C-alpha positions in Angstrom: 224.9 51.9 -64.3 225.9 48.3 -64.1 228.4 47.0 -61.6 230.1 43.7 -61.0 229.4 43.8 -57.3 226.5 41.6 -56.4 225.8 43.0 -53.0 223.7 46.0 -53.9 221.1 47.2 -51.3 218.6 49.8 -52.6 217.2 52.4 -50.3 216.7 56.0 -49.5 219.3 58.5 -48.1 218.2 59.6 -44.6 221.3 61.5 -43.6 224.4 63.2 -45.2 226.8 64.4 -42.5 229.8 66.2 -43.9 233.1 66.5 -41.9 236.3 68.2 -42.8 237.2 65.8 -45.6 234.8 62.9 -45.4 231.1 62.5 -45.0 228.8 59.8 -43.5 225.9 58.9 -45.7 223.1 56.8 -44.2 220.8 54.8 -46.4 217.6 53.3 -45.1 217.2 49.9 -46.8 213.9 49.0 -45.1 212.8 46.8 -42.2 214.4 49.2 -39.7 217.9 48.7 -41.3 220.3 51.6 -42.1 223.6 51.2 -43.9 226.3 53.9 -43.2 229.1 54.6 -45.6 232.1 57.0 -45.2 232.9 58.7 -48.5 234.7 61.8 -49.5 233.0 65.2 -49.4 234.0 65.5 -53.1 232.1 62.3 -53.9 229.0 63.6 -52.1 229.2 66.8 -54.2 229.9 64.9 -57.5 226.9 62.6 -56.9 224.7 65.5 -55.6 223.6 63.3 -52.7 220.8 64.6 -50.5 218.3 63.3 -48.0 215.4 61.7 -49.8 217.3 60.6 -52.8 217.1 56.9 -53.9 220.5 55.3 -53.8 222.2 52.0 -53.5 224.8 50.8 -51.0 227.2 48.7 -53.0 229.3 46.3 -50.9 232.4 44.7 -52.4 234.6 43.0 -49.8 236.9 40.0 -49.7 236.1 39.4 -46.0 232.9 39.6 -44.0 233.2 39.7 -40.3 230.6 38.3 -37.9 230.3 39.3 -34.3 228.1 38.1 -31.5 
């Protein structure tokens, strides 16, 4: 699948934590970095996401905040 978003971080799913309506999916992108995304439980089921799967965190945002 091709996407217009340029910020695509490949990794491995290390956790899928379903709640009542949304799930937190954690992707290890290497070097000790883990990206966490909140998506619907339906999306988790549709994509058949599970720990150990290869996946990409796709980031499309108009703003990026920096904190220190």
